[in-house]
C-alpha positions in Angstrom: 9.2 -11.5 93.8 7.7 -8.2 92.7 9.6 -8.0 89.4 8.4 -11.6 88.5 4.8 -10.6 89.1 4.8 -7.5 87.0 5.9 -9.3 83.8 2.7 -11.4 83.2 0.7 -8.3 83.9 2.7 -6.3 81.3 2.3 -9.1 78.8 -1.5 -9.2 79.4 -1.8 -5.5 78.9 0.2 -5.8 75.6 -2.0 -8.7 74.4 -5.1 -6.6 75.2 -3.7 -3.7 73.2 -3.1 -5.9 70.2 -6.6 -7.4 70.4 -8.1 -3.9 70.7 -6.0 -2.7 67.7 -7.0 -5.6 65.6 -10.7 -5.1 66.4 -10.4 -1.4 65.6 -8.9 -2.2 62.2 -11.6 -4.7 61.5 -14.3 -2.1 62.1 -12.5 0.5 60.0 -12.3 -2.1 57.2 -16.0 -2.1 56.9 -15.5 0.8 54.5 -13.3 0.0 51.5 -10.3 2.3 51.2 -8.8 0.9 48.0 -10.7 3.0 45.5 -9.1 1.3 42.5 -11.6 -1.5 42.9 -14.6 0.8 42.3 -15.5 4.2 40.8 -18.4 6.6 40.2 -18.5 6.6 36.4 -21.6 5.6 34.5 -19.6 4.0 31.7 -17.4 1.0 32.4 -17.9 -1.9 34.8 -16.9 -0.4 38.2 -19.6 2.3 38.7 -22.4 2.2 41.3 -24.7 0.0 39.2 -21.9 -2.7 39.1 -20.6 -2.5 42.7 -22.5 -5.6 43.7 -21.0 -7.6 40.8 -17.4 -6.8 41.5 -16.9 -8.9 44.6 -19.1 -11.5 46.3 -18.9 -9.7 49.6 -20.2 -6.6 47.9 -23.4 -8.2 46.8 -25.5 -6.0 49.2 -24.7 -3.1 46.9 -27.1 -4.6 44.3 -29.5 -6.8 46.2 -29.7 -5.2 49.7 -33.1 -4.0 51.0 -31.8 -1.2 53.2 -29.4 0.6 51.0 -28.3 4.3 51.3 -28.6 7.1 50.4 -32.3 7.7 50.0 -34.6 10.6 49.3 -36.1 12.1 52.5 -39.6 13.0 51.3 -42.1 14.7 53.6 -44.8 12.2 52.9 -42.6 9.3 54.0 -41.5 10.6 57.4 -43.2 10.6 60.8 -42.5 13.0 63.7 -41.0 11.3 66.8 -40.6 13.9 69.6 -39.4 11.2 72.0 -36.2 10.7 70.0 -34.9 13.8 71.8 -32.1 16.2 70.9 -29.0 14.5 69.3 -26.5 13.9 72.1 -22.9 14.4 71.1 -19.9 14.6 73.4 -17.0 15.4 71.0 -13.5 16.5 72.1 -10.4 17.8 70.2 -7.8 15.2 69.4 -4.9 14.7 67.0 -6.1 13.8 63.5 -4.7 13.0 60.1 -6.1 14.2 56.8 -6.2 11.7 53.9 -6.8 11.9 50.1 -8.2 8.4 49.7 -8.6 8.9 45.9 -12.4 8.6 46.1 -12.8 11.2 48.9 -11.1 13.5 51.4 -11.3 12.2 55.0 -10.2 13.3 58.4 -9.4 10.5 60.9 -9.0 11.1 64.6 -6.4 9.4 66.7 -7.5 8.3 70.2 -10.7 9.3 71.9 -12.4 12.1 70.0 -15.7 11.7 71.8 -19.0 10.0 71.1 -22.6 10.3 69.9 -25.3 8.6 72.0 -28.1 6.8 70.2 -30.7 4.7 72.0 -28.5 4.5 75.1 -25.4 3.3 73.2 -22.2 5.4 73.0 -20.7 5.4 69.5 -17.1 6.7 69.4 -16.2 9.1 66.5 -13.6 7.7 64.1 -13.6 9.8 61.0 -15.4 12.1 58.6 -15.4 12.6 54.9 -17.2 14.5 52.1 -19.3 13.8 49.1 -20.0 16.3 46.3 -22.8 16.6 45.3 -24.7 15.4 48.3 -25.9 11.8 48.4 -29.1 12.1 50.4 -31.8 14.4 49.0 -34.8 16.1 50.6 -38.0 16.1 48.6 -36.0 15.4 45.5 -33.6 18.3 46.0 -30.0 17.4 45.7 -27.6 19.7 47.8 -24.1 20.7 46.9 -22.1 18.7 49.4 -22.6 16.2 52.2 -20.4 15.5 55.2 -20.5 12.0 56.9 -19.2 11.6 60.5 -18.6 7.9 61.0 -19.0 6.3 64.5 -18.2 2.7 65.4 -19.2 0.9 68.6 -16.6 -1.5 70.0 -19.3 -3.3 72.1 -19.7 -6.9 70.9 -23.3 -6.9 72.2 -24.4 -4.0 70.0 -26.2 -5.2 66.9 -25.8 -2.1 64.8 -22.2 -1.1 65.2 -22.1 1.8 62.7 -23.7 5.1 63.2 -23.3 7.9 60.6 -24.3 11.5 61.1 -24.7 13.6 57.9 -24.6 17.3 57.3 -25.9 18.8 54.0 -24.5 21.9 52.4 -25.8 24.5 49.9 -23.8 27.1 48.1 -23.3 30.3 50.2 -20.9 31.5 52.8 -17.7 29.5 53.2 -17.8 26.8 55.8 -15.3 27.7 58.7 -14.4 24.0 59.4 -13.5 23.3 55.8 -11.5 26.5 55.6 -9.0 25.1 58.1 -8.4 22.2 55.8 -8.1 24.0 52.4 -4.3 24.4 52.2 -3.7 20.8 53.0 -6.3 19.5 50.6 -5.0 21.7 47.8 -1.4 20.4 48.3 -2.5 16.7 47.9 -4.6 17.2 44.8 -4.6 13.9 42.7 -2.3 12.3 45.2 -3.2 9.5 47.6 -1.5 10.9 50.7 -2.1 11.4 54.4 -0.5 13.8 56.9 -0.8 14.7 60.5 -2.9 17.8 61.2 -2.3 18.1 64.9 -5.4 18.9 67.0 -8.7 19.0 65.2 -11.9 19.8 67.2 -15.0 18.0 65.7 -17.1 20.4 67.7 -16.2 23.0 65.1 -18.5 21.3 62.6 -21.3 22.8 64.7 -23.9 20.0 64.8 -26.7 21.3 67.0 -28.9 18.2 66.7 -32.2 20.1 67.4 -33.9 18.6 64.2 -32.9 15.6 62.2 -34.0 12.6 60.2 -33.3 9.0 61.4 -33.5 5.8 59.5 -31.7 2.4 59.0 -29.6 2.1 56.0 -26.1 1.1 54.8 -22.7 2.4 53.9 -22.8 4.4 50.7 -19.6 2.8 49.4 -18.6 -0.9 49.0 -19.2 -3.2 50.7 -22.5 -1.3 51.3 -22.9 -2.9 54.7 -26.4 -2.7 56.1 -27.6 -2.0 59.6 -26.1 1.5 59.7 -28.0 4.0 61.9 -28.3 7.2 59.8 -28.9 10.7 61.4 -29.2 13.5 58.8 -29.3 17.0 60.2 -32.2 19.1 58.9 -30.3 22.3 59.3 -28.6 23.0 56.0 -25.1 24.4 56.3 -23.4 26.6 53.7 -20.3 26.1 51.7 -18.5 28.2 49.0 -18.2 27.1 45.4 -14.4 27.3 45.8 -14.5 24.9 48.7 -16.6 22.4 46.8 -14.6 22.7 43.6 -11.4 22.1 45.5 -12.7 19.0 47.2 -13.9 17.7 43.8 -10.6 18.5 42.0 -8.4 17.0 44.8 -9.7 13.5 44.4 -9.2 11.3 41.3 -11.0 12.2 38.1 -13.5 9.3 38.4 -14.6 10.6 41.8 -15.1 14.3 41.1 -18.8 13.5 41.5 -18.5 11.0 44.3 -22.1 10.6 45.2 -23.9 7.3 45.0 -27.4 7.6 43.4 -30.4 7.4 45.8 -31.6 3.9 46.5 -35.1 2.3 46.8 -37.0 3.3 49.9 -38.5 -0.1 50.4 -41.1 1.1 52.9 -38.5 1.9 55.6 -39.5 4.0 58.6 -38.0 7.5 58.5 -38.3 9.3 61.7 -38.0 13.0 62.3 -37.1 14.8 65.5 -37.8 18.5 65.7 -37.4 20.4 68.9 -40.5 22.5 68.2 -42.7 19.4 67.4 -45.1 18.1 70.0 -47.1 15.4 68.2 -46.5 12.2 66.3 -48.5 13.2 63.3 -47.2 12.8 59.8 -44.7 15.5 58.9 
């Protein structure tokens, strides 16, 4: 009798796995991977000004009210000490590196840990880079920006996507990027992916002691809104060679793969700073 009991249990587990896999893919699909459908060029009909016209489901790119990126100006932000230090619980896991044509990304396989926002755990899925940076601070545009993309599998969570951003300025080479340089160079102008073995997201060194927080969108089609953005105030450094390689590796139309800043539309921008003790304007 025991062998007959184990079969339906096995089938149930397999069905659960398929459902989980399908759900994971549906979340990943929130960000378009086929870069042939859009580009970053000013001329032509596929640049940022036209994204919302290319497909009906991309309409938010043109008519959304909470689009990203934005300029993080001092006169628009308010200190919120109660936000608390950014809580990350990352762990090393196998990962693949991809040249997606419009950017370079690293995708983790399995449980690479989480970020905790408003009591909700958001598992880390992937990271990618934009050069120049997309978000600006008081009008200043930095030289590169990293996005760590987190997706909640909880059907009861309204805002399923949380993105943490790191801004870079030219200076000393970034140690995390240094570990990727050879592989990025070898896939220049080629849509390709390869296994990297274990990659530890903690090596990005996000301290989370001061950051901006606002509600926005994905910065590529379909420009999905309801994304929780956390932009670290600490500016990291990156070498010119590193930025140049990441720009040359992607396709020509994406060498400057930064979407222009979008209208602020009176959104709340909160700031947490470990040394702040008031809720006055920043």
